[in-house]
N, C-alpha and C positions, 0 to 999 in steps of 0.2 A: 504494500500500500504506500501511498505517497502523500505528502503534504508540503506546505511552504517551509522553506529553510530560512534561517535568520540572515541578516545582512552579512556580507563578507567582512572579515576583520583583517587587520594588518598582520603581517607575518610575525609569529612568536613561536619559537622552537625550543622545546625542552628536550635535551639530549637523552635524558633518562628514559624517555618514551620511544626512542628510535627502534629498539628491538627488544622483545621480551618473550618469555615462554609462559607456560601455565604456572600460575602462582606468583609471578613477579618478573622483574627485569633480570635477564640472563644474557651473557655474551653469546654471539652467534656460534662460535666454535664449540662452546660447551653444549650446544644443542645439536651439533653435528652438521651444521650447514655453513655458517660463516657469512658475514656481510662482506661483499666484494666491491660495493660501490658506495660513494659518499652521497649524502643527501644533497640534491640539487634543487628541490622545491621546498619551500617552507610549508610544513604540514599544519594547516589550520591554526587556530588560536588555542593555546593550552592554559593561559593564565586564568581564564574563567572556568577551566575544567571541561571545556567543550571544543570540538573541532568545527572548522568553518570551511566553506567553499573558497576556491581561488578568487582573488580580487577581480571584479568586473563580471562575475557570474550572474546570470539572470536569476530573478526571484519569482516565485509563484505568487499569484494574487488571489482574489476571492474573499468574500466576507463570511460571516458565520452561517448565514443561510445557504450559501453556495457549498460550503464544506459539509454542513449537516445533511443537506440533501444528497450530496455525493456519498457519504458514508451510509446513509439510509439505504440507498440503492445497492451498495456493495455488500453490506453486512446483514441488513435486516430483511430487505425485500429483493434478493438477487433474482435476476431474470433467468428464464429457462435456458438450458444449454443449447447452443446453436447447432445447426445441422453441419456436420463436418464434411467438407468437400471430398470427393473421391481423390485418392492419391495423397491426401494430407498426412496420413498415418500409415506407416509400414508395419506389418506383423513383426513381432519380435524375432521370429526365425529369419525373416528376410533382412532385418536390421543386422543381425549377427553375421549372416552370410555376406552382406555387403561390406561390413567392416573387415571380415577375415579375408575377403578377396583383395583388399588393399594392403595386406601384410607386407611389411618392408618399405612402404611408401609413407611420406609425410601426409597426414590426412586428418579430417575431422568427422565426427559423427554427432548430429544434433539429437539430443535426448528430449528436446522440447524446452520452451521458454528460454532461459539463458544458460541452460545446462549443456555442456559439451564434453565429449571425449576428444582429446587432441593427441595425435601421435606425431612426435617431433624427434628426429635423430634417434629413432628406435625406442623412445620412451613414451609411455602412455600416461597422460595427465587428465584428471577429472576436474572440471570447473563447475562450481556452484550447483551441486546436484540437488535440484528440487524434484523429488520423486514421489512425494506423498500426495494424498488426495486433496488436502487443503493447505493453503498458505495462511496458517492460523495457529494459535496456541490451543485451539479447541478441536475436538474430534468431530463434532457435528455442527459447527458454527464457523462462519467466515468464508472467504472466497474459495470456491471449489473448482478444481480443474475440469475442463470439459473434454480433454484428450489425455489419455494415459501417456506415461513416459515411453520413449523408444525402447529402452531396456529397463528392467527392474533391477534392484540392487543385486539380487542373486545372479543375474545374468552378466554383470559387468566383468570385463576382462581383468587380468592382473594389472594393478595400478602401480606406477612408479612414483606418483605425486598427486596430491589433492590441493586445490586452490579454492579459497573462499574470499569473496570480494567485500562483503559487508553483512550486517546482521539481520536484514529483513527476512521474513519467513519464506519468501519465494526464492531465496538464495541460500540462507542458512537453515536447512531442513534437518532439525535434530533427530526426528524419528528415522529418517533415511540414514543419517550419519551413524546412529546407534546400530542399525542393521548392518551397515557397511563395516563398522569396527568389529563386529562379531565374526566377520569373514576374512578381512584383511586390514592391515594397519599401515597404509602408506604414509610417508612423511607428509605433513600438512603445513602449508604456508597460508597465512591470513594477514590481515592488517591490524593496526594498533588497537588493542583492547578487546578484540573479538574472541580471543581464546578464553575469556572469562565464562563464555557460554558453553565451552567444550569440556569443562572439568569432568574427569572420570572417563573420558574417551581415550583409548590407548593409541592415538596416532603419534608416532615418534620418529623423528623429532617433530615438535610443533614450533614454528617460527612466526613471529609477528614483525612486519616491516612497514615503514612509512613511505610516503611519496618520494621517489627518487632513489630509494635504496634497492640494491640488487643482492640476491642470495644465490649461491651456487648449490644446487641440490639435484640429485639423481642424474647428474651429467648435463643438466640444463642450467641456464642463467635465467632467473625470474626477477623482473623489476616491477615494483609497484609504482603506478603513475596516477596523477590526479584524475578525479571524476567530479562532476557537479551533481551532488545528490544530498543525502542526509542519512542518519542512522537513527533507528528507534525500534525497540522490541517490547518495551513495557511503557507504562505511564511515566516512568521516572528516569529513563536513561537516554533521552533524546540527545543525539550528537555527542554522547560520551565515548563512542568508539568511532574509528575512522572508516571511510569508504574509499574504494580505489578501483582502478583498472590494472591489468597486468600485461607486460610484454614478455613473451617466452622466446628464448633464443637457444638454438642448438643446431649443429650440423650445417652452419652457414645460412640458416633460414630463421625467420622470426614470425610470430603470431601475436597480434595485438587484440586482447579482449578488453573492451571498453568498460565493462561493468555497467551498472545502472548509471545513466548520466543524462544531463541536458547538454545543449551545445553552447559554447562560450569561447572567449578569447584564449583560454588556457590551451586549446588545441593547436593554435598557431605557435605557442611557446613549446609545446610538445614536439611539433614538427621540426623546430630548430635544434632540439636536443637529441632526437633519436633518428636512426636511419629509417628509410621507408620500409614498413613491414611487408612481408610477402602476402599476408592475409590479415584483414581486420574483421573482427566479429563485432558488428555494430547494432545498437538497439533501434528498432523501427516501430515498436508498439507501446501502448499505455500512455497516450498523449492527449486524451480528451476527458473533460473540458480543457481547452488550451490554457485558459487563465489559471487554472489550478495546477496544471502539469508542467508549465513552461520552465519552471525552475528545477525540475527533477528528472524529466524524461524527454526524449527526442521525438519529434515527428519523423516519418520516414525520410523526408527530404534533409532533415538535419543529421540523421544517421549517415546518409551519403556525404554530407558536408564534412563530417568528421573524417571519413575515409579519404576524401579528396584533400583535406587540409594536411593530413599526415602522409599523403602520397602513397597510400596503400595500393599494392598492385592488384589485389582482389578483395572483394567485400562479400561477407555473408550476413544477411539480416537475421536478427535474433530478438528475443523478448516479445514474442507475439504467438498467436495461434495455439495457446495451451490453457490459459486461465483468463477470465474476464476481470481484470483489475480496474479498468476504466471504461469510458462510455463509447469509444469509437466502435464501429462494426468490427468484429474480431478478425475477419478475413480481408479487410481493406488494406492493411499495411503493405503486402507484397506488391500490389499494383502500383501504388504510389512510389515505393522504393525502386521498382524497375524503371519507371518513367524518369525519376530524378537521376538515377545512375546513368541512364542513356544520355540525358541532357548534360551530364557532367563529363561525358567522354568515355565511360566504361562500356566495353563490349558486353553483350548479354551473358556470355560465359564467364565474365570476370566479376559480375555483381549478381548474386544469386541468393535464393532461399532454398532450404532443403525440406523435404517431408520429415516429420518426426520419425526418427530412426534412420533417416537417410545419411549417407556418408559420401565424401568426395575427397580425392587427393588434390594437393595443391603444390 
């Protein structure tokens, strides 16, 4: 779910928070990973105990009636599940077969929403696995997915690394993570403060990094980069943990996962600091009503703009087609994304969406 973020604050960086593990601040080498990059962005404001978006970021608007109506529609009177178009969802057997057919190649598999398997330099990375029925702390209440995940937890391949971008329920899915931890315990990388929600889960090592920090893990380099969003999991922890995107590097290629984000000037800064990624996974859904969502989520055209700004060679649209978090028609984003990508100079094969469970080499 999403709501307005506070005004951006000036840069204030507390080095004690740059990297920590479960239970407190620990050095990277003690956790088995190691910080290999220095902080190049100032990570939000910490003097008031909260994190903030980069300077110049857009802010969401809307008054009390706008937000109360929005949450009433989402939580209390949710609409019926949409009709899923043919081809939007692959059977799990076909999803597994497609992934296995790409063995040895750098590839992605879309599990739905913002959840991906990424194979890079022979390593398999799971990002933001939202695999449960609801994005909610409640079993029978809250936003419910209308399409199942491409693979269930028990069908996931052997993982070399797990990445979590922030603490929202559609990205930090504790029931799924508990099921995963019972089967395998890959190293886990997340952003500042998020490991507090993971206590008792045996992912080892567990690393926290802030914007501009890189960690070497499982033969890959993982860098946390800024996103324009917010964090909140309870009534009392708004912006107490950080949100981020990730750049994954290995074998001479790179993948940029934006995380949940709006579009703003920070991406021009990002383009100056990073080499153009081979593939960018960009958000194209959860954007209406625009006044409420403009500070936290992209329209499809803005997802393309992120990719164009960072000079990504290929784009894959994400954060759509799985769960109705906002008011736009659930299957509107791909058409708008394709039109915007073509207008921006991307060939159709270089700006694409996948069916849930679909995979593609890059």
